[in-house]
PABASE-502500 format. One line per field, with one value per residue: residue in one letter; x, y, z of N, C-alpha, C in turn. Coordinates in Angstrom, 2 decimals. Example, Ala and Ser with C-alpha at 12.3 -4.5 7.8 and 13.67 -1.06 7.14 Angstrom:
2
guke (a,s)
n_u (13.19,12.85)
n_v (-5.69,-2.25)
n_w (7.80,7.08)
ca_u (12.30,13.67)
ca_v (-4.50,-1.06)
ca_w (7.80,7.14)
c_u (13.20,12.90)
c_v (-3.30,0.03)
c_w (7.80,7.87)
//
This chain:
294
guke (x,x,x,x,x,x,x,x,x,x,x,x,x,x,x,x,x,x,x,x,x,x,x,x,x,x,x,x,x,x,x,x,x,x,x,x,x,x,x,x,x,x,x,x,x,x,x,x,x,x,x,x,x,x,x,x,x,x,x,x,x,x,x,x,x,x,x,x,x,x,x,x,x,x,x,x,x,x,x,x,x,x,x,x,x,x,x,x,x,x,x,x,x,x,x,x,x,x,x,x,x,x,x,x,x,x,x,x,x,x,x,x,x,x,x,x,x,x,x,x,x,x,x,x,x,x,x,x,x,x,x,x,x,x,x,x,x,x,x,x,x,x,x,x,x,x,x,x,x,x,x,x,x,x,x,x,x,x,x,x,x,x,x,x,x,x,x,x,x,x,x,x,x,x,x,x,x,x,x,x,x,x,x,x,x,x,x,x,x,x,x,x,x,x,x,x,x,x,x,x,x,x,x,x,x,x,x,x,x,x,x,x,x,x,x,x,x,x,x,x,x,x,x,x,x,x,x,x,x,x,x,x,x,x,x,x,x,x,x,x,x,x,x,x,x,x,x,x,x,x,x,x,x,x,x,x,x,x,x,x,x,x,x,x,x,x,x,x,x,x,x,x,x,x,x,x,x,x,x,x,x,x,x,x,x,x,x,x,x,x,x,x,x,x)
n_u (-24.32,-21.81,-22.62,-20.26,-18.30,-17.64,-13.79,-11.74,-9.33,-7.21,-5.64,-4.12,-5.88,-7.90,-11.80,-12.90,-14.71,-15.19,-13.41,-11.25,-9.90,-7.61,-7.11,-7.28,-7.02,-6.11,-3.38,-1.49,2.05,4.66,6.57,9.22,9.88,11.36,13.24,11.84,10.37,11.77,13.02,10.99,10.38,13.06,12.80,11.12,8.46,6.34,3.69,-0.26,-2.21,-5.15,-5.01,-4.59,-6.53,-8.20,-7.60,-7.67,-10.79,-10.96,-10.58,-11.80,-14.13,-13.56,-14.02,-16.10,-17.75,-17.40,-18.55,-17.42,-17.71,-16.90,-15.19,-13.74,-11.33,-11.80,-11.20,-7.83,-6.53,-4.12,-2.61,-1.34,-3.13,-2.84,-2.18,-3.12,-2.57,-0.62,-0.84,-2.46,-3.51,-5.08,-5.07,-6.78,-9.15,-8.51,-7.52,-4.76,-2.88,-0.59,2.91,4.90,7.87,7.73,7.44,5.96,3.96,1.86,-0.06,-1.88,-3.80,-5.73,-7.53,-8.82,-9.44,-12.56,-13.55,-12.38,-14.07,-16.08,-14.89,-14.38,-13.17,-11.13,-10.16,-9.32,-5.43,-2.83,0.59,2.93,5.59,7.41,8.39,8.43,6.37,5.05,1.99,2.70,4.53,3.81,2.77,-0.05,-0.26,-2.25,-1.54,0.45,2.89,4.30,6.94,8.62,11.67,13.30,13.62,10.90,10.02,10.96,12.82,11.93,9.42,8.29,8.32,6.52,4.24,4.04,3.41,0.59,-0.20,0.31,-0.09,0.71,3.34,5.99,8.05,10.72,12.46,15.16,15.26,16.43,17.79,18.09,18.39,19.30,18.87,16.63,15.91,17.07,16.03,13.96,10.63,9.16,7.78,6.11,6.26,7.96,7.26,4.83,1.78,-0.60,-3.65,-3.88,-2.00,0.61,2.73,3.82,7.20,10.49,13.51,16.18,15.22,15.60,17.98,19.14,18.83,15.57,14.92,12.92,10.29,10.89,10.52,7.88,6.43,7.26,8.78,7.42,5.12,6.22,6.05,8.53,10.70,11.49,14.17,13.79,10.95,10.54,10.37,8.48,6.45,5.43,4.94,2.84,0.36,-3.46,-5.51,-9.00,-9.99,-9.58,-9.10,-9.23,-7.57,-5.96,-4.16,-1.78,-2.54,-0.53,0.93,1.27,2.63,2.98,0.00,-0.87,0.80,-0.29,-3.15,-2.78,-2.16,-4.66,-5.89,-8.81,-7.98,-7.84,-7.61,-6.64,-5.40,-3.37,-0.28,0.58,-0.29,1.83,4.09,4.57,5.80,4.25,1.33,-1.18,-1.93,-1.09,-2.79,-4.82,-6.69,-7.11,-10.51,-12.32,-12.08,-13.93,-14.49,-12.74)
n_v (16.18,14.40,12.47,13.59,12.54,11.47,11.55,9.90,9.53,8.31,6.42,3.16,0.99,1.53,0.51,-0.02,1.46,2.38,1.77,2.01,-0.80,-2.33,-3.29,-6.51,-6.49,-6.24,-6.06,-5.25,-5.04,-7.10,-5.35,-4.28,-2.86,-3.16,-5.13,-7.81,-7.50,-8.24,-10.55,-12.51,-12.46,-13.15,-15.94,-16.88,-16.72,-14.88,-13.75,-15.03,-13.09,-14.47,-15.47,-13.74,-11.89,-14.18,-13.90,-11.42,-10.79,-12.45,-11.36,-9.09,-10.14,-10.94,-8.16,-6.84,-8.57,-7.67,-5.83,-3.37,-0.85,-1.27,0.38,0.41,0.41,2.32,0.53,0.94,0.51,-1.64,-0.88,-1.57,-1.97,-2.63,-1.96,0.38,1.55,3.28,5.43,7.15,8.48,8.95,11.32,12.23,14.33,14.73,14.44,13.07,13.16,11.11,12.13,10.00,7.95,6.09,7.83,5.76,5.03,7.05,6.71,5.57,6.87,7.87,5.82,6.28,8.91,9.40,9.66,12.01,14.23,14.00,14.47,17.31,20.25,21.71,19.81,17.67,17.09,17.99,16.71,18.23,18.05,18.65,16.99,13.94,10.99,8.32,5.94,3.75,4.48,5.93,6.01,6.07,6.77,7.78,10.96,10.64,10.59,8.45,8.37,6.73,6.88,6.27,4.58,5.68,7.39,10.89,13.24,15.61,15.24,15.27,17.56,18.81,17.09,18.58,21.08,20.83,19.56,20.50,19.91,17.32,15.25,13.96,11.39,10.36,7.61,6.30,4.11,0.44,0.12,-1.67,-1.81,-3.91,-6.29,-8.55,-9.69,-7.70,-5.90,-2.66,-2.01,0.02,1.60,0.21,-2.24,-3.05,-2.22,-2.09,-1.07,-2.51,-3.66,-1.57,-1.02,-2.46,-3.49,-5.02,-5.91,-5.80,-5.60,-5.11,-3.93,-1.10,1.70,2.51,1.77,1.96,3.81,5.68,3.89,1.78,3.36,4.01,1.30,-0.21,-3.01,-6.36,-5.34,-5.05,-7.25,-8.89,-9.71,-12.01,-11.18,-13.37,-13.71,-10.58,-10.37,-12.49,-10.60,-10.51,-8.02,-6.43,-6.62,-6.37,-4.18,-4.41,-3.66,-2.94,-5.27,-7.30,-8.69,-9.31,-11.57,-13.39,-16.73,-18.32,-17.62,-18.81,-19.00,-16.41,-16.17,-17.93,-15.79,-13.98,-14.90,-15.81,-13.42,-12.17,-11.48,-11.47,-13.42,-13.61,-15.32,-15.04,-15.75,-14.99,-15.31,-14.59,-12.44,-11.48,-11.71,-9.27,-7.69,-6.27,-6.25,-6.73,-4.56,-2.57,-3.25,-2.15,1.38,3.06,5.12,5.72,5.45,4.48,7.04,7.61)
n_w (-11.98,-9.75,-7.30,-3.71,-2.60,0.57,2.61,4.66,6.09,8.49,9.80,9.62,9.79,11.01,10.86,7.71,5.29,2.79,-0.30,-2.96,-5.39,-7.17,-10.38,-12.61,-15.43,-19.33,-19.17,-20.84,-22.28,-20.38,-17.57,-16.35,-13.88,-11.83,-9.61,-8.60,-10.72,-12.88,-12.21,-12.24,-15.44,-15.97,-15.75,-16.68,-15.15,-14.93,-13.78,-14.48,-16.09,-16.25,-13.71,-12.02,-12.24,-10.78,-8.25,-7.35,-6.98,-5.63,-3.42,-3.49,-2.58,-0.20,1.29,0.61,2.18,4.62,4.31,2.99,0.77,-2.12,-4.97,-8.18,-10.79,-14.20,-17.43,-18.63,-21.97,-22.18,-19.76,-16.51,-13.86,-11.15,-8.82,-7.39,-4.87,-5.33,-6.52,-5.95,-2.39,0.35,3.01,6.37,5.31,2.65,-0.71,-2.41,-5.80,-6.71,-8.07,-9.94,-9.89,-11.72,-15.13,-16.55,-15.45,-14.63,-16.13,-15.75,-13.83,-15.51,-14.95,-12.36,-12.73,-12.92,-10.56,-9.47,-9.61,-7.58,-5.55,-2.99,-4.71,-3.39,-1.85,-3.36,-3.94,-6.18,-6.74,-6.88,-9.52,-10.08,-6.93,-6.13,-4.92,-4.09,-3.11,-1.68,0.26,2.00,5.20,7.72,10.83,12.91,14.42,13.62,10.62,8.90,6.41,3.91,2.57,-0.86,-3.50,-4.82,-3.23,-2.41,-0.28,-0.15,-0.29,2.63,3.69,1.95,2.27,5.00,5.16,5.29,6.88,9.92,12.66,12.53,12.80,11.05,9.89,8.59,6.98,5.49,3.10,2.32,-0.72,-3.96,-7.03,-8.38,-7.09,-5.84,-3.18,-1.63,-2.03,-1.20,-2.39,-0.91,1.23,2.93,2.46,4.18,6.69,8.59,10.62,12.78,14.11,17.23,18.26,17.45,14.91,12.27,10.88,8.88,9.66,8.30,6.43,6.20,5.62,8.19,12.01,12.98,14.89,15.90,15.37,16.84,19.20,19.28,19.09,21.18,22.42,22.49,20.91,18.52,15.63,14.57,11.83,8.97,6.22,4.37,4.30,4.17,1.57,0.53,1.52,3.83,5.28,3.96,4.31,4.99,6.77,7.70,9.72,13.43,14.33,12.45,9.81,6.33,4.88,2.89,1.63,2.30,4.18,6.43,9.39,9.62,10.35,12.27,13.95,14.36,15.23,17.75,19.11,19.14,16.55,13.71,11.41,7.34,5.10,1.84,-1.35,-3.12,-4.53,-7.15,-8.11,-6.11,-7.52,-8.85,-7.06,-5.46,-2.67,-0.78,0.22,-1.19,-3.33,-3.00,-1.86,0.28,1.20,2.95,6.43,9.37,11.87,14.98)
ca_u (-23.19,-21.67,-22.37,-20.00,-17.65,-16.80,-13.28,-11.24,-8.48,-5.91,-4.73,-4.05,-6.40,-9.75,-12.57,-13.04,-15.62,-14.85,-12.08,-10.34,-9.55,-7.19,-8.25,-5.91,-7.19,-6.34,-1.96,-0.31,2.96,5.25,7.24,10.33,10.46,11.53,14.03,11.35,9.72,12.91,13.78,10.11,11.19,14.20,12.94,9.93,7.30,6.09,2.27,-0.28,-3.93,-6.33,-4.91,-4.35,-7.61,-9.15,-7.03,-8.10,-12.05,-11.16,-10.22,-12.62,-15.47,-13.90,-13.91,-17.81,-18.27,-17.06,-19.09,-16.73,-18.06,-15.80,-15.00,-13.18,-10.79,-12.94,-9.94,-7.12,-6.40,-2.66,-1.95,-1.28,-3.76,-3.68,-1.13,-3.89,-2.42,0.56,-1.10,-2.84,-4.00,-5.95,-4.68,-7.67,-10.25,-7.75,-6.97,-3.60,-2.81,0.48,3.60,5.42,9.04,8.19,5.97,4.61,2.44,0.45,-1.58,-3.01,-4.50,-7.22,-8.86,-9.71,-10.11,-14.09,-13.81,-12.13,-15.42,-17.05,-14.42,-14.48,-12.68,-10.51,-9.49,-8.31,-4.13,-1.81,1.58,4.05,6.17,9.22,8.44,8.04,5.89,3.98,1.51,3.23,5.38,2.75,1.84,-0.67,-0.46,-2.63,-0.89,2.06,2.83,5.70,7.36,9.76,12.53,14.17,13.83,10.08,9.39,12.13,12.56,10.92,7.84,8.12,8.17,5.39,2.97,3.78,2.28,-1.09,-0.76,1.06,-0.19,1.24,4.75,6.13,9.22,11.24,13.26,15.71,14.83,17.32,17.24,19.44,17.91,20.03,18.99,14.90,16.07,17.76,15.67,12.72,10.05,7.58,7.73,4.86,6.81,9.03,6.95,2.95,1.41,-1.70,-4.33,-4.81,-1.03,1.20,3.23,4.84,9.12,11.77,14.41,17.01,14.77,16.15,19.12,20.01,17.75,14.42,14.48,11.45,9.25,11.21,9.58,6.51,6.01,8.38,9.05,6.71,4.36,7.00,6.69,9.66,10.22,13.06,14.20,13.10,9.63,10.08,10.39,7.64,5.63,5.03,4.53,1.99,-1.16,-3.97,-6.02,-10.02,-10.58,-8.30,-8.91,-9.56,-5.99,-6.02,-3.17,-1.48,-2.93,0.87,1.56,1.06,3.89,2.38,-1.27,-0.20,1.49,-2.00,-4.08,-2.42,-2.09,-6.35,-6.63,-9.65,-7.09,-8.41,-6.78,-6.49,-4.85,-2.44,1.02,0.44,0.17,3.09,5.47,5.01,6.41,2.88,0.51,-2.48,-2.27,-0.67,-3.92,-5.99,-6.36,-8.55,-11.11,-12.64,-12.50,-14.67,-13.64,-13.14)
ca_v (16.28,13.32,12.72,13.82,11.29,11.82,11.53,10.83,7.98,8.66,5.32,2.59,-0.07,1.68,0.21,0.33,1.40,2.49,1.96,1.42,-2.04,-2.51,-4.18,-6.47,-7.04,-5.35,-5.05,-4.67,-5.88,-7.32,-4.54,-4.74,-1.55,-3.25,-6.27,-8.76,-8.38,-8.39,-11.74,-13.89,-12.63,-13.82,-17.17,-17.17,-16.97,-13.96,-13.80,-14.66,-12.41,-14.60,-16.05,-12.20,-11.64,-14.14,-13.14,-10.00,-10.90,-13.10,-9.91,-8.11,-10.53,-10.52,-6.60,-7.06,-9.22,-7.36,-4.44,-2.47,-0.06,-1.51,1.17,-0.31,1.83,1.90,-0.05,1.83,-0.14,-2.23,-0.31,-2.24,-1.30,-3.78,-1.62,1.40,2.41,4.25,6.39,8.59,8.14,9.94,11.80,12.90,14.24,15.16,12.85,13.56,12.48,11.40,11.83,9.01,7.45,5.85,8.10,5.06,4.88,8.11,6.38,3.97,7.44,7.80,5.03,6.96,9.96,9.50,9.87,12.95,15.26,13.36,14.98,18.71,20.91,21.75,19.23,17.11,17.65,17.01,16.82,19.11,18.01,18.12,16.04,12.47,10.58,6.86,6.13,2.99,5.01,7.25,4.93,7.14,6.29,8.92,12.12,10.50,9.94,7.71,8.11,6.40,7.17,5.35,4.66,5.98,8.94,11.84,14.06,16.66,14.96,15.20,19.28,18.98,17.02,18.51,22.15,20.47,19.10,21.55,19.50,16.37,14.70,13.50,10.79,10.05,6.50,5.90,2.17,-0.05,-0.10,-2.46,-2.25,-5.25,-7.54,-8.78,-10.12,-6.69,-4.00,-2.47,-0.74,1.05,1.38,-0.39,-3.66,-3.84,-1.57,-2.17,-1.21,-3.60,-3.52,-0.57,-0.78,-3.02,-3.59,-5.81,-5.05,-5.93,-4.26,-5.08,-3.09,0.33,2.40,2.74,1.61,3.35,4.23,6.19,3.17,0.99,3.97,3.99,0.27,-0.94,-4.19,-6.99,-4.36,-4.91,-8.41,-8.76,-10.57,-11.85,-10.58,-13.84,-13.24,-9.88,-10.56,-13.01,-9.44,-10.05,-6.17,-6.10,-7.31,-5.36,-4.14,-4.27,-2.79,-3.38,-6.96,-8.24,-8.48,-10.17,-11.98,-13.90,-17.52,-18.87,-17.17,-19.84,-18.52,-15.30,-16.62,-18.44,-15.43,-12.51,-15.43,-15.66,-12.16,-11.84,-10.95,-12.51,-13.46,-13.60,-16.23,-14.96,-16.55,-13.71,-15.54,-14.85,-11.07,-11.13,-11.76,-7.99,-7.14,-6.07,-7.54,-6.49,-2.80,-2.03,-2.87,-0.89,2.33,3.19,6.52,6.33,4.60,4.72,7.69,6.26)
ca_w (-10.75,-9.22,-5.40,-3.37,-1.80,1.64,2.34,6.01,6.47,9.47,10.37,8.69,11.14,11.87,10.09,6.72,5.25,1.38,-0.75,-4.62,-5.47,-8.58,-11.75,-13.36,-16.79,-20.22,-18.66,-21.75,-22.15,-19.09,-17.53,-15.51,-13.08,-9.95,-9.44,-8.94,-12.00,-13.80,-12.01,-13.27,-16.53,-16.32,-14.93,-17.38,-14.63,-15.07,-13.41,-15.33,-16.08,-15.59,-11.92,-11.30,-11.99,-10.51,-6.73,-7.16,-7.48,-3.90,-2.57,-3.23,-2.30,1.24,1.15,0.58,2.79,5.67,4.89,2.77,-0.46,-3.53,-6.40,-9.56,-11.61,-15.24,-17.95,-19.54,-22.34,-22.13,-18.71,-15.67,-12.73,-9.70,-7.47,-7.06,-3.52,-5.46,-7.94,-4.93,-1.09,1.40,4.31,6.84,3.98,1.25,-1.42,-3.12,-6.82,-6.71,-8.45,-9.50,-10.13,-13.09,-15.95,-17.82,-14.32,-14.38,-17.24,-14.84,-13.23,-16.28,-14.52,-11.28,-12.68,-13.16,-9.30,-9.04,-9.37,-6.76,-3.87,-2.88,-5.14,-2.56,-1.19,-4.42,-4.32,-7.16,-6.20,-7.87,-10.54,-8.85,-5.85,-6.25,-3.48,-4.06,-1.78,-0.83,1.06,3.11,6.13,8.39,12.34,13.76,14.42,13.23,9.26,8.21,5.13,3.22,1.24,-1.38,-5.32,-5.46,-2.96,-1.98,1.18,-0.26,0.00,3.57,3.81,1.15,3.14,6.43,4.98,4.77,8.22,10.78,13.88,12.40,12.98,9.89,10.60,7.75,6.93,4.22,2.82,1.42,-2.68,-4.96,-8.24,-9.06,-5.87,-5.46,-1.67,-0.59,-2.50,-0.61,-3.07,-0.75,3.13,2.99,1.58,5.10,7.80,8.65,11.66,12.90,15.40,17.92,19.04,17.21,14.14,11.66,10.39,8.80,9.94,7.26,5.21,6.56,6.10,9.71,12.75,12.55,16.13,16.42,14.96,17.80,19.92,19.42,18.99,22.02,22.84,21.93,20.07,17.32,15.33,13.55,10.51,8.37,5.02,3.58,4.61,3.84,0.11,0.63,1.73,4.82,6.10,2.84,5.00,4.97,8.11,7.45,11.18,14.40,14.71,11.04,8.52,5.58,4.60,1.80,2.62,2.45,5.13,7.59,10.27,10.50,10.51,13.25,15.38,14.51,15.31,19.40,19.44,18.83,15.50,12.95,9.79,6.40,4.18,0.64,-2.28,-3.54,-4.73,-8.52,-8.06,-5.45,-8.14,-9.86,-6.25,-4.43,-2.44,-0.53,1.03,-2.72,-4.16,-2.10,-2.27,1.61,0.45,4.21,7.14,10.36,12.62,16.24)
c_u (-23.13,-21.92,-21.32,-19.19,-16.82,-15.12,-12.46,-10.21,-7.17,-5.28,-4.70,-4.93,-7.66,-10.77,-13.25,-14.04,-15.78,-13.41,-11.70,-9.96,-9.25,-7.89,-6.74,-6.29,-6.30,-4.42,-1.31,0.93,3.51,5.99,8.32,10.92,10.63,12.38,13.13,10.75,10.62,13.15,12.76,9.64,11.70,13.84,11.73,8.83,6.68,4.22,1.26,-2.12,-4.69,-6.09,-4.78,-6.02,-8.92,-8.77,-7.77,-10.07,-12.14,-11.36,-11.41,-13.98,-15.09,-13.69,-15.46,-18.05,-18.46,-17.61,-18.22,-17.72,-17.04,-15.77,-13.52,-12.87,-11.48,-10.96,-9.03,-6.10,-4.63,-2.04,-2.24,-2.02,-4.05,-3.53,-1.71,-3.16,-0.99,0.45,-1.82,-3.38,-4.57,-5.12,-6.11,-8.27,-9.68,-7.22,-6.25,-3.42,-1.41,1.46,4.58,6.75,8.58,7.05,5.20,3.43,1.50,-0.53,-2.37,-4.20,-5.96,-7.91,-9.50,-9.91,-11.84,-14.09,-13.81,-13.28,-16.35,-16.34,-14.44,-13.44,-10.93,-9.31,-8.80,-6.69,-3.53,-0.43,2.41,4.94,7.31,9.55,7.83,7.34,5.10,3.77,1.29,3.89,5.13,1.90,1.59,-0.74,-1.29,-2.42,0.16,2.39,4.66,6.05,8.81,10.55,13.25,13.84,12.61,9.84,10.90,11.43,11.89,9.44,7.21,7.65,6.92,3.96,2.75,3.62,0.73,-1.35,-0.18,1.09,0.40,2.98,4.75,7.82,9.24,12.16,13.67,15.68,16.26,16.93,18.71,18.38,18.11,19.66,17.26,14.89,16.14,16.71,14.15,11.48,9.77,8.42,6.99,5.08,8.15,8.27,5.41,2.46,-0.10,-2.62,-4.42,-2.86,0.37,1.90,3.94,6.60,9.34,12.56,15.39,16.20,15.08,17.39,20.09,18.42,16.70,14.02,13.35,10.59,9.62,10.77,8.53,5.82,6.89,8.10,8.23,5.28,4.73,6.81,7.90,9.74,11.80,12.85,14.03,11.92,9.61,10.05,9.34,5.81,4.52,4.25,2.99,0.77,-2.29,-5.53,-7.73,-10.62,-9.37,-7.78,-9.11,-8.01,-6.51,-4.65,-2.61,-1.98,-1.78,1.61,1.19,1.80,3.00,0.90,-1.30,-0.01,0.06,-2.89,-3.57,-2.52,-3.94,-6.66,-7.60,-8.20,-7.94,-7.35,-7.25,-5.42,-4.67,-1.11,0.85,0.63,1.31,4.31,5.75,5.58,5.30,2.31,-1.08,-2.99,-1.83,-2.03,-5.37,-5.94,-7.69,-9.36,-11.96,-13.01,-13.15,-13.75,-13.89,-13.15)
c_v (14.98,13.65,12.84,12.68,11.57,10.68,11.17,9.53,8.99,7.91,4.63,1.16,0.34,0.93,0.93,0.37,1.89,2.30,1.46,0.30,-1.92,-3.60,-4.90,-7.21,-6.16,-5.37,-4.86,-5.64,-5.90,-6.03,-4.75,-3.33,-1.77,-4.94,-7.69,-8.91,-8.70,-10.13,-12.60,-13.20,-13.11,-15.05,-17.90,-17.60,-16.06,-14.22,-13.81,-13.90,-13.08,-15.20,-14.88,-11.75,-12.40,-14.34,-11.91,-9.92,-11.54,-12.09,-9.53,-8.70,-10.38,-9.02,-6.77,-7.30,-9.20,-5.81,-3.19,-2.37,-0.44,-0.53,0.38,0.70,1.15,1.12,1.18,0.73,-0.10,-1.29,-1.49,-1.61,-2.06,-2.94,0.04,2.54,3.73,5.08,7.43,8.04,9.34,9.87,12.69,12.99,15.05,13.96,13.65,12.23,12.16,11.41,10.88,8.61,7.22,6.53,7.09,4.92,6.06,7.43,5.83,5.58,8.16,6.85,4.68,8.06,10.27,10.24,11.43,14.33,15.06,14.08,16.43,19.03,21.06,21.06,17.53,17.86,17.23,17.90,17.34,18.09,17.73,17.23,14.90,11.81,9.64,6.77,4.73,3.22,6.18,6.35,5.79,5.87,7.51,10.47,11.94,9.84,9.60,7.75,7.61,6.71,6.46,5.59,5.56,7.33,9.85,12.78,15.13,16.33,14.86,16.78,19.32,18.88,17.99,19.98,22.41,20.25,19.28,20.81,17.85,15.66,13.96,13.04,10.52,8.51,6.01,4.22,1.75,-0.03,-0.20,-2.43,-3.66,-6.70,-7.48,-9.05,-8.76,-5.54,-4.25,-1.39,0.04,0.69,0.23,-2.06,-4.04,-3.48,-2.10,-2.20,-2.32,-3.33,-2.21,-0.01,-1.44,-2.87,-4.41,-5.07,-5.81,-5.08,-4.06,-4.18,-1.59,0.05,1.96,2.45,2.42,3.32,5.00,4.89,1.89,1.71,3.96,2.30,-0.75,-2.28,-5.43,-6.70,-4.45,-6.62,-8.11,-9.89,-10.60,-11.42,-11.68,-13.56,-11.94,-9.76,-11.27,-11.77,-9.41,-9.23,-6.22,-6.80,-6.07,-5.36,-3.95,-3.73,-3.33,-4.48,-7.92,-7.62,-9.98,-10.12,-12.88,-15.70,-18.39,-18.76,-17.76,-19.11,-17.35,-15.12,-17.08,-17.12,-14.43,-13.89,-15.35,-14.09,-11.49,-11.44,-12.05,-12.35,-14.34,-13.94,-15.83,-15.53,-15.40,-14.05,-14.82,-13.37,-10.70,-11.00,-10.39,-7.09,-6.26,-6.70,-6.44,-4.66,-1.95,-2.24,-2.44,0.35,2.94,4.70,6.66,5.16,5.14,5.84,7.52,7.96)
c_w (-10.59,-7.87,-5.14,-2.28,-0.33,2.20,3.95,6.09,8.07,10.22,9.67,9.05,11.27,10.65,9.09,5.93,3.15,0.72,-2.27,-4.32,-7.15,-9.75,-12.38,-14.80,-18.21,-19.88,-19.37,-21.69,-20.93,-18.87,-16.49,-14.78,-11.63,-10.29,-9.39,-9.83,-12.87,-13.71,-12.45,-14.28,-17.06,-16.41,-15.78,-16.10,-14.00,-14.78,-14.89,-15.23,-15.41,-13.93,-11.17,-11.21,-10.82,-8.73,-6.49,-6.73,-5.74,-2.89,-2.16,-2.47,-0.59,1.63,1.41,1.67,4.29,5.55,3.76,1.20,-1.77,-4.73,-6.94,-10.22,-13.15,-16.02,-18.79,-20.67,-21.98,-21.08,-17.68,-14.92,-11.52,-8.46,-7.16,-5.91,-4.11,-6.26,-6.96,-3.73,-0.50,2.90,4.73,5.41,2.82,0.41,-2.89,-4.15,-6.81,-8.01,-8.67,-10.18,-11.33,-14.07,-16.51,-16.44,-13.66,-15.45,-15.94,-14.23,-14.22,-15.51,-13.66,-11.54,-12.61,-11.38,-8.58,-8.81,-8.35,-5.02,-3.97,-3.79,-4.49,-1.46,-1.99,-4.86,-5.32,-6.53,-6.93,-8.50,-10.26,-7.79,-5.98,-4.73,-4.01,-3.19,-0.88,0.44,2.01,3.94,7.19,9.94,12.93,14.29,13.98,11.47,9.11,6.73,4.40,1.89,0.56,-3.12,-5.79,-4.98,-2.31,-0.74,0.78,-0.15,1.34,4.07,3.01,1.96,4.35,6.27,5.40,6.11,9.25,11.84,13.14,12.74,12.46,10.45,9.34,7.41,5.73,4.24,2.14,0.18,-2.99,-5.84,-8.23,-7.77,-4.67,-3.72,-0.99,-0.95,-1.54,-1.88,-2.45,1.10,3.30,3.15,2.43,6.61,8.00,9.92,11.68,14.45,16.16,18.07,18.58,15.88,13.40,10.82,10.26,8.73,9.06,6.57,5.12,6.57,7.49,10.55,12.56,13.69,16.34,16.12,16.33,19.08,20.68,19.69,19.99,22.00,22.03,21.16,18.89,16.62,14.00,12.98,9.37,6.91,4.20,3.74,4.31,2.41,-0.40,0.91,2.48,5.53,4.93,3.04,4.69,5.98,7.31,8.79,11.71,14.70,13.65,9.99,7.92,5.27,3.83,2.37,2.70,3.61,6.24,9.36,10.89,10.75,12.31,14.48,15.46,15.65,17.58,19.74,19.22,17.52,14.91,11.59,8.58,5.71,2.63,-0.69,-3.34,-4.37,-5.93,-8.70,-7.55,-6.12,-8.90,-8.22,-5.46,-3.81,-1.97,0.01,-0.39,-3.58,-4.09,-1.32,-0.77,1.10,2.55,5.08,8.54,11.36,14.10,17.18)
//
């Protein structure tokens, strides 16, 4: 019998202890399930597997150097398994198995299913087939759950999560979606908004259909680091916090590095430019299982 894995995730920034990190091998045929992928297919700049694998290895090294126990999916032949955040997510001590927008992505679950026996049976939750939620749209902030509503997650997901966490407040945000425009399209909430540190966040205001008043209230004034639409496309919000004061960002985000350093963060630069062509970055690639309880 597998050793029980303790699950505990209540926010996006507490010290990370254990996580699943995606793999880039054996990706199968190129997919065109978002505008960014289609653009690179058309331009013949679709990401190369060898470079993606090197980038993920570099990310794994940074995690391990910071004391994180890293679990990798088992390979599923000809299935892309990079962005594990979408296929499952942890809230408190529950592991939710996502019901994803594109049925082809359900095959990715086979790569992490070996872990399911390590979770307490009553803590492993299958999201019903008539409710679509992907992990990239679920952003945690202690007593709050922020849920992006767009192409990948529906409003029925909010009611579903509320029954598990009656003491939490769930806010939903309608995202800008345009399957013909990689500039304006927002794949998930974490592509346009991300908490950092103890009380700050990165946001692209143009990623929301209407002004996200609750986020402006919870992260007032200078606590909200606002970025441009062009920076959103480069995936500035999709950073990853190893701890409240430690943030992983893409090595090309020099202006973001300067701003975060000014704010007192220790910044880890990782080359992830090739992987970003698939419209995902660090948060998409890492599925936290346990963060240190504060």
